TIPA-352297 format. One record per residue (C-alpha): x, y, z. Coordinates in steps of 0.1 Angstrom, whole numbers, plus 5000, padded with zeros to 4 digits. Example, Ala and Ser with C-alpha at 12.3 -4.5 7.8 and 13.67 -1.06 7.14 Angstrom:
REM residues 2
512349555078/513749895071/
REM end
This chain:
REM residues 506
070464377981/066764407990/065464738003/062064808017/060665148007/057865318025/054565198009/052565487995/049165558011/046565527984/043365707989/040365587968/039665937956/043266047951/045465997921/047765697924/050865777945/054165787928/056765557943/059965747950/062965527945/066665607950/067765827922/071065787904/072965967878/074765757852/077765947840/078965857806/082565737805/084965917782/087065717759/090565837756/092465757725/096165797724/097565947693/099865727673/102165777644/101765557614/103465507582/101365537550/100965157548/100165127585/097665407582/095865237553/095764907573/094465087603/091665247583/090564917568/090564747601/088565027616/085964997590/085864617594/085564627632/083164917631/080664737609/080964367604/082564267637/079864417661/077264217642/079263897645/079963967682/076264027688/075363697671/078063497688/077263657722/073663537719/074763187708/077363167736/074963277762/072063087747/069163237727/066263407744/064363077742/066962887761/067063127792/065962967824/062262957833/061063207858/064163417853/064963727832/068663777823/070164127816/073464147799/075564457796/077064457761/078564797761/081464957781/081564757813/082365077832/079065237821/076565237849/072965147846/070565167875/067264977876/064664867902/062264577901/059464507925/058864157939/055763977948/055564117983/055964487973/059764507980/061864697956/065164547946/067864787934/069964657906/072864897908/075664947884/075264657860/078664557847/077964187839/075163947835/072463947861/069463707865/066263817882/063463597893/060163637876/056863457885/054563657862/054563647823/056663967824/059064137848/058864517850/062164697852/062165067861/065265267851/066265517878/067265847864/067766187880/065566477867/063966257841/060766037841/061565677851/061365457819/059865117822/060664787804/058464477802/060864177801/059263857791/059763567816/062463317806/064363547782/067663727779/068064097771/071164287761/071864657769/073064777736/073665147744/072065457758/069965727743/071966047746/068966267747/066766087772/069465877790/067265577785/068965237782/068665077748/067664717753/067164437729/066564057726/067363797700/063763707697/061963947674/058663967693/060464007727/062664277711/059664467699/057964447733/061064567752/061264877730/057564967730/057265187760/060265407752/058965437716/055465537728/056865787753/058765957725/055865957701/053166087726/055566327744/055266147777/058766227789/057966507813/058866547850/056466497879/056266877887/055466967851/052966687849/051266787882/051067147869/049467037837/046866827856/046067117879/045467347850/043267097832/041167027863/040667407868/039567427832/037167137837/038666927809/040966687827/038666387824/038366457786/042166477783/042466147802/040165987777/042066147748/045366007761/043765667765/042565667729/046065797718/047765507735/045465257720/045965407685/049765407690/049665047701/047764957669/050165147647/053164997664/051964647659/051564707622/055364747619/056464547649/054764217658/053964157695/052363877714/048663867721/049263867758/051364177756/048664357737/045964257762/048164367791/048864697775/045164767769/044364687805/047164907817/046065197795/042465167807/043565147843/045565467838/042565637824/040265537853/042965627877/043065977863/039366027871/040065977909/041766317909/038966507892/036266357915/038266497944/038666837929/035366867911/032566717933/029966857909/031066607883/031366317907/028166137898/028866127861/032466017866/031565757891/029265587865/032265557842/034465417869/031865167881/031365047846/035064977843/034964717870/035064397848/037464547823/040264657846/040964307862/043764107848/045663877871/048663867847/049264237850/050164227887/053864257879/053264627871/053764857901/051365127889/048664867882/049064737918/048565097931/045565137908/043864817921/044364937957/042865277949/039965117929/039064897958/038965207981/036765377955/034265087955/034165077993/033665447996/030965437970/029265147989/029365318023/028865678009/031765818029/035465898024/036665738056/036865358053/037965118080/040464848074/037864568078/035564748053/038364768028/039164398034/035564278030/035164487999/037964307983/036263977990/033064107974/034464257943/037764077933/038763727924/041863527916/045363667920/044264027924/041963927953/044863757970/047264047964/044764307977/044064108008/047764078014/048364448007/045764558032/047364358060/050864448048/050264818047/048864858082/050664618106/049964848136/046264898129/044364748158/041964578133/044764368120/044464118149/040764058140/041564018103/044463778105/042363458111/040263558081/043263638060/044763288065/041563138053/040663378026/044063418008/044863117986/048463217980/050863048004/053663287997/051463578010/050263378040/053763288050/055063638046/052263788068/052763508094/056463558096/056763938092/053564118101/051663908127/054463908153/055364268147/051764378151/051664208185/048564028174/049863688163/047263418163/046863218185/046663478212/046363398249/042763488258/042863808238/039463978234/038364268212/035564518219/033264648192/035564948191/038564718186/040164788219/042164488232/041364338266/042063998282/039663748296/041363798330/040664168328/036964098323/036963858353/038764108375/036264388366/033364168377/034864028409/032264008437/029663868412/029263538395/030163548358/028063358333/029863358300/028063278268/030363168239/028563208206/028863318170/026863518145/026363218122/025262978150/021462948150/021162758183/023363028199/021163308188/017963118196/019163118233/019763498233/016063568243/016263318272/019563468282/018063818285/015263678307/017763508328/019763838330/016764028343/016163778370/019663748383/021364078372/022064178408/024063868415/025363758381/027363938354/026463818319/029263828293/028863738256/032063628238/031863548201/034263318183/033363488149/036263508124/034363778105/034464088127/031764278107/029363988110/029963968147/029464338152/026264328131/024864028150/025764188184/023764488174/020864288163/020764098196/020964428214/024064328234/025764608253/029264698243/030564658278/029564298279/030064188242/033464078230/035063868202/037763608208/039963408184/038863048179/042562968183/042763128217/044262908245/041162918266/039062768237/041662498232/042162418269/038462368275/037862168243/035262388227/034062148200/030662308196/028662618206/026762748223/028862688253/028462838288/031162888314/030462988350/032963168372/032663218409/032863558427/036663518430/037163448393/037563078396/035862838371/032962658386/032062468354/033162508318/029962348306/027162518325/023462468318/021862668290/019862988297/016562808293/017362588322/016262848347/015462628377/018762438374/020762758370/018862918399/019862638422/023462658410/023563038415/022162998450/024862768461/027663008452/
REM end
């Protein structure tokens, strides 16, 4: 069963949002033992069997179970298998996030369950009421057994036959106990607020970061882990530290400059493609991109296109693809989405993300590409080409199709303005860009001093472009006073005499 939960809004200067999943309470099942009467011999036999079954047999069953199911090394690739080895009536509730930010509830595990995993690890979150949500990093291609439950914390006790994988699956629970991290959200927020008011929150964030690193080092002395696991933990800890600084910058503007230096210096160290399986790390990457964009533009309010372009400037690889996807995914009804979709299909290298947006977001947003003659103003209002024609009925309409990157197009702009001055009473001059980069078009439109009421942007996939075979630009189209097309390949603006004769005939 797949459930889509509301995606948290992540502000660049706010602490990472906490995803609220469905909470469950796992009630321990009571074992009822019927009293029986034994003879002395029967009682002795029973005691001996109890000792045998209570010590040797569980170990044998554990070993045979792994052999029967296959060792951790024989599990299927791109899958993680979870096996409930205790009372089958004992409930365990987990959640796992998939590639497209959907949460899958894994409710009431009674038997084996296999989960798909594309990354080196799959992150499971155990859902508990009134307790922090424990996480487990399950290595791709391995099997894990639920061996019991911690009565104090209600955390599942999980293990693997492979020693390294077993050490890794138990790490976060062990660290939470050692560093006293098992506190509720309300208590945690109260502590943060107190530390911020005292002006020492950033120091405590750094102290916690150092403590986590120290614990990881000590843990590895007694429990071997893989090199990749170590690297991912360090990146995760560092991201948590930097994430904590967002909150203090918001609450303590006087310290913003010094804290921003620390956060900007973190840029190359917090990027690790292999960590995208972690939900909190995904939230952090979104927040960090917002922070970089806000720092660049020196304002808190950042548009969708500015966030999008900032990703292209500052991130690479899988993180870049994910952030581009998350921006489109999080704002399907934003009117800028229609402008960004063509760019997204070109910029994102991950076909799974492109397919998802094409099938689930583009059509819902009402801005699926190609769009029939859909134009956008510099304020991102949607208009149609027919609306522009209707607004200028009674005049000839000379439409200049151009783009910011087209040098011949922009070279003709000066001639176009001279033409406009000469024929402005009879001819309406409209400029339609086929730019895929909205920001570049807007900047070029301003540089060319084009008026907002006559400057628009159209998709290169629009039906009008295809119908009239626009293989090159600049291209000029002339409409008569009734809105009919006179020619879809009119003379250029520097052909003043030829255009003058043409205008005079209409």
